N, C-alpha and C positions, 0 to 999 in steps of 0.2 A: 601090700594093701591095695584095695580096689576102690577107685573113685567112681561114684555114680552121680551123674549130673542130669537134671531134667529142666527143660524150658517149657513153660506153658503159655499159651495165648488164651485169654478168657473169651467167653462168648460175647459177641458184639451187642447182644440184646440186653446186657447188664448196664444199668445206669452207672454213672461215676460213683455214686454213693454205695450201690450194691457191690460193685467191683472192689472198692476199698474194704468193705466189710468181709467179702469173700477172701481177699488176700490176708487180712488180719487173722481171721479164723484158721485158714489153712496153715499159716506160719505157726501159730500157737499150737495147733494140734499135731502137725508134722514134727516140729522140734520137740514136742513132748514124747515122741517115740524113743528118744535116746534113753538108755537104761532099761527099756522094756523088751528089746529084741536083742538076743545074743549075737555078738559079732558086729553090731552097729557101733562104730567108734564115735562118729560125730555126724550131725545133720543140721544144716542151717538153711533157711529159706529167705531169699532176698525179694522184697516186695516194693522197693523204691527205686525203680529204674529211671534213667534219664529219659527225656523226651525223644532222644535219638534211638531208643530201644524199639525192637519190634516184637518183644515178648513181654509178658506181664509179671511173671514170677520165675525164679530160679531156685531149684533145690540142689544143694551141694552136700553130698554125703560120702562118708568113708567107711569101708568095711574091712574086716581082717582078711577076708579071702572071698573067692567066688562062691563058695558054699554059703557063706554068711549073707551075701547079696541075694542068692537064690532063696534062702530061708526068709529074708525080709520081704521079697516080692510075693511070697505065698503066705506070709503071716496073716492070720485073721485080724490081729490088732492093726497092722498096717493097712490092710484092705478095708477095714471098717472106717478108718480115718479117711482114706482116699475116696471111698464110696459116699461118705457124708459131706466132706469138705472140699474136695478137689474135682473129681470126675464129672459131677453134674454141671459144673460151671465152666469147664474148659472146652475150647473148640479145637485146639491143636496141642500136641505133646511131642517134643523131641527129646531123645535120650542119647547120652554118650557114657559108656562104661569103659574104663581103662585101668590098667595096672600102673600104679605109681612107682617110679624108680627111686 
């Protein structure tokens, strides 16, 4: 199994209300991808970080193998969600992919 984790920092130009709405929509839309993309086992988005955090959102997803992760990354369904609900609002993205033991 392949774990795919993303941390995002939202753009500072967003107001607190805008950021909260962005996070809610991103969570709903990204979590809605489960069952739509072959090989995607699970996907959760955490949007309620503690004040000590220096990221605004965390995506934690699990794939059956590296091919499934590659297919997810290039999936038109995934990219439509990312283009509409994530990419326009984020200033920074960090990713860690690894094989679970």
